[in-house]
N, C-alpha and C positions, 0 to 999 in steps of 0.2 A: 044494415047495422053491421058494424065491423067489430070483431072481437080483438082484445088486447093480447099480445103474444106474451106468454109466461116465460120468466126467466128463472132458472134454477142456479143455486151457487154450486161452485166446484165441490164443496164438501158433501152437499146433498147427493149430487151425482155419484161421488164416491161411495157414499153409504149404499145407495140403490145398486150400484155396480157389484159391490162386495156381497150384498145380499143374493144377488143372482148367481155370483160365481161360486159362493159357498155351497148352493144346491139346497139350502134349507127351505126355500119357497120357490115357486114358479114365477115366471114373469107375470102371467095373468094375476096371480094373487097379489104380487107386489104393486101391480098397476091399480088394482082395485083398492088396496090399503092407501095409496098414496094419490090417488086420483090422476094418474098418467095414462099416457097413450103406449100401446105396446111398441109401437115403431120407434118411439123416442128411446125407450129403454134399450131395445135391441141395437139402436144406433150407439148409444152410450157405451154399451158392452163392447161392440165391435171396435169402436175408437180406443177404448181402453186397451183391448188386446193389440191393436197395432201399435200404440204408444209404448207397450211393454215388449215389442219384437215378436209378437205371436201372430201378427196379421198376415194377410195374403201379400204376395209379391207385388211390388209398386204401390202398395197403399201409403198414403202420406200420413205421417204422424202430426200431431197437433201443432208442434212447433214448426214443422215444415209448412203447414197451412198458413199459420200466422206470418210466416216470413214471405210466403207467395203473396198473401194479402198485402203486406207492407210494400213489397217491391212492385206491385201492380199499381198501388196508389202513388208511389214515387215516379213510376214510369208515366202515369197520366199527368202529374205535375210537370214533369220535365217537357213532355210533348206540348203542354199548354204554354210553357215558357218559350220553348222553340218557336211555336206558332205565332207569339207575340213579337219575338225578335225579328222574324221573317216579315211580319206586316210592317213593323216599324222601319225596317231597312227599305222596303219597297216604297213606304210613304216618303221617306227622306230622299231615296233616289229620284222620285218624280218631282219633289219639291226642288231640287237642285236644277232641273232644266229650265 
């Protein structure tokens, strides 16, 4: 049996991050209240720090990750188009003989 992956809105994540950063509650308390996993909350907080410029050197911001994802998708599409054109050129070159 497979479990469905839960999705959380950016507003909800921001609220949880704010609770953690304010120091009013600990991460385990917040996780228990909202039925979350510690690792998810720690990842959200770490990414929020990176996005605000407080992350470790070399860490990618959310916008950089989205751009990388877009560029990789575009690269895959261009490679498919190139491969198609190579195959078409090969086909027509053989057909001319």
